[in-house]
N, C-alpha and C positions, 0 to 999 in steps of 0.2 A: 334692685341692683340699679344703677347713675350707669353712664353713656362712660365713663371713666372706668367703673367699675367695668363694663364691656371690652372698652378696649384692649384692655388684658385677654383677653381669649384666645386672641388672634392677631398677628400682622404681616401675617404672608408663608410666615414658614409652616409645611407640611412633614406631618410625623410620617416617617419613615417607619418599616415591617424590619426592616433586619434588626436581625442583634446587633450591642456593640459588639459584646463578645470582652466584658470586664469581669461583671458578673452578672446574676440571677436577679434583674431587679424587681421588685416590688411593684405593685398597679400602679398605674397612673395615678397622681394622689393635687390639685390645681394647691396652688400657693398664692395667695390672696397677695394681692400688696401691701405697702403699708405706708399709712400716712403719714405725715409730723404733723406736732403742734401749731406749724404755720401754717397746714393748708395742702403743701406739698403732697404730692404719690407717688412712689419709690417705687420704680421701675424694677422687677426680676424674672425670673425665668417663668414661664403660668403654668408650669408643674415638672413636678419631679421627672419627668423624663423629656421634658420639654428636646425637640430637636436642634435645636440653635445651641442647648449647651456643648460645647466641642467635647466634655463628657460623653456624652449622649450619641454621641457622632456613631454611625456603623463603623464593626470591624475594616470594613473597605476603606471608607476615608482615610480613619485613624492611619491607615497604615499608607497609602498614596502624599497624605499632606507629612509624613515621619519619611518621607522617602526623598521627595523634595529635600527635605532640611539635609540629610544626609548627604544626598546625590551636593548641593552644597555648599556644606562643614566638609565634604574630600576635596570637591573643587579649588576651592582657598587651603587648604594646609598641601592637598600636592601639589598648589602651585609655588610653594616654597622652597622646598629641596629638588621641583626640578626643576629651578637653575643650576643645581650643583654642578650637572654634564658641559655648562657652558663655563666653569672659571679657568681652564686652562685656555680657553678662545680669550675672555676678556682679558685674561692676566697677557698674552701677547697683542690686543687690538692694544687697550692703552694702559701696557709698559705700567704697570702693576704687581707689584710683590702678590706673594700667594692668600698675603690676608687680609690687605685693601683689595681685593677680589672678591676674598668671603661675605663682604659685607655686602655684597648682589644680596646675600643670603642673610645674613644676619640686620639689617637694615626693615627687610620685607615681617623677618620672625618679632623683631621690634614693636612694629608697624601693629602688628595685630597684637601685640599684649597692650598701646595703647589705647586704643580701640573703645572694646567692651566696658573700660569707666566714664564712658561718655554712650555707648549706644547700651548698656544692659539700661540701666537708671531712666532713659530718655524711655521702653519698649515698658515702663512700666507704669507712664503715664498716660491712660488711655484714650489720650485726644489724637496717643502717636499710636497704644499701641506697639502689635511684634510686627505687624508690616508694612512700616512707615519705613523703621528704620532698616526692615530687609531690603526692603527695592529700592528705595530710594539708593542707599550706599551702595549696595550690589550693580546699579545701574550705572554710578559714577567706576566702581570698579571696570565692570568690562570695558568700557570706556576707554580706561583707561591705561590698558592692556596694548593700544596703539601704540601710544609711543614711547609706550616702553618699550617695544621690541622693533623702534626707530631709531630711536636718541641714540645719537654717536660725541656725549662728551660722556668721562665716567661720572663728575657730580650729577647732571642731570639722572644718570642708569640708578645712582643707591635713591635719589629724593624721588624719582617718579617706585619703585620700588616697596621703598617706606610709606608713600601714600596711596598703594595699594592694599596694601596690607594691613593699612586703617582703616581701608573703604572694607574689606574683606571680612573684620572682625567681628559684626552681630553675631553670627552662628556661632562663632567661640565659647561665649554665654549665654546666650539668648535659647542657641535649637535645646537644651536642657528646659529652658523656662516653656517652653513651646512645649516640651512632649512632655509635663508636667499638666498642660491645660488637657491635654487630651485623654491622659492615659491616666487610671484609677490606682492604687496604692498598689494592688498583689502585682501587677502587670507592670508599671512606671519601669523596673528594673528591664524588662528586657528589651523600650524603649530605652536608655540610658545604656544600656549595651552596642549598641545597634550604633547611634551615634558617638558614641566613645570610638569603636570601631572605625567608622569614617572617619574622625580626628586621630588617631592613634596610623591608620594605616596607610593614611594618603602622604604622607614621607617619603613610606620606604619603598610605596610607588612612583612620585617622583622624578629617580634618578631611572630608574628602566625606563617610562614612558621615553626618558632624553636622550638614555646613552646612545643608540644608534644611534641613530636621527642626527645630534646634531654632530656627530662622526662623523656622516656624509652632506649634512647643510649646508654648517655653520652656528656657532654661541646660538642666535640670534632668532635658531629655530626655536629652544624650548620656549620662549619668550611668546614666541605664536602661540607655543602648543597652550599656553595659558586662558590666550582670547579662544580657540577653539574647548576648550572641557570648559570654560564658565559660560558662554553665550548661550548656548545650549538649552544651559541650568536656566535663566536669565528671562530664556523666550517662556517656561514653564513653567514658571512661578507667572509672569506678569499674569496669563489669563488660567489660571490652577490653584495659585495658591490663595487659599482662605485664610482671614483672621482667627486667631485660635484662641486671645486673651480672653477672658469673657469680662471685665469691664469696662474694655472697649465694645465689648459688643455686645453688652446694657446701655452702651451711654448711642449707640447706631441705634438702640430701636426707639432711645427715649426720644431721639431725636426725632425718628419717625413718627411715634405716634400723634409729637405735640405735631407736627405738621398735618397731621391727616385730621386729629379735633382740634385745634386752635385750644389747647388747653396749655399755659406753659406753669403749671403747676405739675405737668410730668416729667421728671425728671429721676434721672440712673442716679445709685447711693456716690460712680465714681463723677459724677459730674463737681457735686457739691465740695468733694472730697478735692477736686481739684481747682477751685476755686482759690481755696486757701494758700493752696503751690506756691511759694516764693523761688523766685532764683538763688538768692543763697541757702535757698530747702537743698533745691535742685542739684543745685551745685554740692553743698552738703553731700548728702545723702552718692550722691556721684563719686569726689572723692573721695571724705574724709571717713566717711561711715565705716566702707569696705576697711579700709586699713583702723579704722578704730575697733573696731569687734577683727578683727587679728590680732592687734597687739594687748585686746587686754582680754581672750578666751585663747588656753594653752592646745585647747583641740586645733581648731580653725590651725593656731599657729601652724603645729605640726603635720595637718593634712596640705598647708601650703608650703611650708618647708620639703616634704618630703615629696611630690610633686612638683617641686622646682627639679629638685635633685633628679629625678626620673627624665625630666626632659630633657636637663639639661645633658644628661651622659647618651640621649640615645641622639641629641644633634651629636655629640662629640663622634659618631659614627660615621657620618659624612668626611670627617675630618681624617677618620682610623682606615675606613675601609679603602681611601686611596691610599695611603700609603702599607697597609696589610695585604687586599691584595691588587692593587694596580704596579706595588715597589716591591714586597716576597714574591709573591706570586706572578706577579708580570702577566694582570688579566687588560685587558684593552679597557679603555670606556665603556662598551656596553653591557661586556661581561661584570664587569666589577658593580652594575648597579644588578645584574641579576641576582647576586649573595645579599641582595637587602627581600630578595623575595620569602627568605628565613621566617621575617619578622611575619609576614602573613601567615605562612604553616604554624606559627607558634603561638601566635591570636584565633586559629582558627583552631589551634585541637584543646586552649584552653577556656575561650570562650564557648567553647560547647559542650567541655563540659560543665559548667557553668549555667548554662540555656536549662540542661538537665538538670543539675541542680535547682531550678529556681520549679524546673517539672511537675517533678515528681519527691523532691521534699518540702521545699522552703512554701511553695505555694497550697501544697493542699498542709500545709501544718496551721498554716494562719487561717484559710477555710476552718479548719475540725477545731481549733481552741482561742483565734482572734492574734493581730499584732504581738510580736514579745518584744522584748526591749530593745528599743534602737539598731544597739552594737552589735546583737545577732548577725544585720548587715554584714561586720566585717570581719565574720569570722571563715569566709573562702579566704581572706587577704590574710589568716594569718600564716598557714600554711605557705602559701603564695610570697610572701615577704619576703624564704629566704628563697625565692629564685633568681633574685637581682643578682646580690654576691656571687652569686653560684657561675654564673652565667656568665659572668664581667672575668672571675677568676681562670675561666674555660676556654676565654676566649682571648685569653690577655699572654696566657705563658702555651698555647697551642699555636699561636701565630707567627712557627717560621718554618722553615723553608725545609725543616729536617722532619719539619705532619705533615699531613694531609690537609687541603683544603680545610678539607669538611668538620673536624673535630672544631676548628677558632667558630665556624656556621651553626655548629648543634649550639656553641656557648648562648651567641646572639638568639640562635633564637627560645634558649630557655629564657631572657632575663626579658626578652621581648612577650611571651605567652604570659610570664608569670607575675609581671608589673603589669601588663592589663587588664586582672582580676585585680592587681592592690588598687591599682584607680575607680576602678568601677565600683570595686566597693564604699571606696570615700567617696564618690560621685553622688552612692545614692544616701550615705550619710550625711552629708552637709548637708541638701533640704530636706533632709525629715528632721532632723534636732532645729533646726535653723532658721524654718518656712517662711518666714516674711521678709528673713533676708538672701534669702536662694540666690537671685540672681545678684545681687551684691558682692556677696559672696564667689560666684563666682566669676566676675567680674577679678576679684582683685585675685584670685587664685590664680586664674589667667596672666594675669598683670606679672606675678611671681615665675610662672612657669615661663613663659616668653621671655623675661627680662637676663633669667639663667641661663636659656637656653640662647641668647644673643652672647653671653658672656662664654658660656662653653665654643661658639661657634670663631671666637677671638681665641682665645686660651688651651684649647687641643689639642689644635696640632706642634705646638710649641712645646707643647706639656709631651706630646705622644715622639717629639723628635728629640727631648732632653734624657726624657727620664725611658723613655723605649714603653714597646706596647703593653710589653708584661706590668714594670710598675707602675707603668698607667693608667693601666687597668688595674692594676690591685688598691692603689690609691681610690680609688672611683668606688671598686669593692666594698674599702674598707667604709668607707661611706654611707653604702648604701645598706651597712650590719646598727649602723643608729637609726636605717629607719624600721629595721627589724623590732626592736626594744619600742619605738616609737606607734608601730603598727597594736602588739600589746599591749603595752602601757594603755592607748587606748581603748580597745575591747575590755581591762578593766576598770581604766578609772574613771571613761568615758562620763559614768549615768551620774556619778558623784562630783565631776566639771560640769556637768551639764547643771544638778541641782546648784550651784556658786554662781552659773554664765545667768548675765540679766539679762544676755540676749536666746540663748540657747529653750526652748522649747519640749518641758518632759513629757 
């Protein structure tokens, strides 16, 4: 064996004795480096259980990295709705109406919808990996929190809210990709569930975190809270977040080995692919490919439309709650924020049921019989899809002064808990069916969700005022019924659609 072969035995990585917890792996098997006809030696993992491979990290390390990404996701999402409590103060300070003041929320949401169209494809380029887009944008996010809290003109406030949302957005699509880097097929649903939970609960907790403090300290207080939430997470990242992209890790390994052995023929496959990337190809993958797939694949189109509707309805609650609990039930700003706690309760209840299903039914079945057809991940969504219209009808028609406020609260809890399960099923189904395009699909899905949420922030208040809470909620519930049809159709027809799709993997 020559020196080039020897160099692939070790480059400083140390084998951990801790089990990864994903599967009982067989004995370690060496992986021989491949050679191309041009004499290039392709860098690969040294063994099947190479500890540098994120799939082989210990359970403790995987969970710590996942926790950091979830904290980041929670911070960015919470910072959207934390502004809601400041809307009355913004109206008074800048002399604008409620719709214009709500743009402080809407522009942030629009920014984090556009950002992933750039950051997600960038994270798939091995030269950048996950961490360059993560850390560079999050650093700018934290810095921009300061002028956002100090700005004294309305246009500047809206611009800064938009740009902070834009720079905070990599977590919205790349978070799922980071989880896939680390976790096996058996355990990725757990990771996706916790990541999606951080994204789903963040907006619900925002008004609660700022409601009482804004009433006491003024409208700028919520914007300072964004900094206080994000800065500690960034410091944690700066010191403890490792790279999770396998292509990027192997690229770094190839560079290190070339330097050690002065052999320019040692390269990673990702470096070779990267040489052929052009600006046109990157733009195509970033902007065109996600929407090409969406419009040419009915399954992807449905999932994007459905999740967009769910998020639009979710963000309409920020207007509905002020009308229902602020005006009908005369809650003050802080107590109105407490109403969002029911979202947490709903998600915890259904999330616990989802975890129990994974632990005692799904994973044992996969270990015994192997993976079933991909549409099986949609089974929890079949029943849960009925919860959206039920919860909305209950909320809308019990929201009056003659009915105890708890009835409408229960309706919101039913809606939040059940749509969380549907979204989990969809977020698990998409990367399984379209793995080569997972990052792009999450980016397009996030854009659709954020665009709908932005629209809902603007139209929901006039809708509820003109139609009333009952009729307005009934309209949204009626649209949610279409989601039931879509989920069931995707379950029964998904396999047939995948066979006909040039993008899906059967």
